[in-house]
N, C-alpha and C positions, 0 to 999 in steps of 0.2 A: 504494500500500500504506500503510495507516494504521498509525501506531506506537501501541502500547499503553502505558498508564501502567505503571510498573514493578510496582505492587501490584495491578494488575487482571488477573485470570485470563481466559483464553479460555473461552467457554461450555462447551466439552467438558470441560475440567479442573474447572470449577465443578460440572458435573453429576456427575463422578466423585467429588468430595468428598462429595456428598449420596447418591449411589447406593451406594457401598461400605458405609457404616454401616447404611443401610436394608436392604440385602441381607443383611448379617451378622445383623441383628436378626430378619429374617424366617426365616432359616435356624436361628437359635437357638431359635425358637419351633416351627418345623415339624419339625425333626429328631427331638426327643424324642417328639412325637406320632406320627410315622411309625414309629419303631422300636418303640414300645410297642404300637402296633396290629399290626405284623408279628409281634411276640413272642406276642401273644394268639392271632393267627391260626395260628401254628405250635405253640402249646401250651407255650411256654417259661415258666419260673417268673420271679418278680420277683427283683430284685437282693438283697433282704434274705433271701430263701430260699436263693439261690445262695451268699451270703456265709457261710453256716454258722450262721445264727441258728436255734435249735432250733424245731422245729415239732411240732404234735401228730401222733401216729401213730394 
């Protein structure tokens, strides 16, 4: 069994350090796109209309 240097991470931990922020970034981009698409599909209004901003009648 080889000993690791104290500051050297095993490959799985190093992959986790890269995968977690990358996954979070992908979700931060994909979630708003998905939810806006679903809102359009179901006929929901935009947030500015829902928040009480006056609209033309």
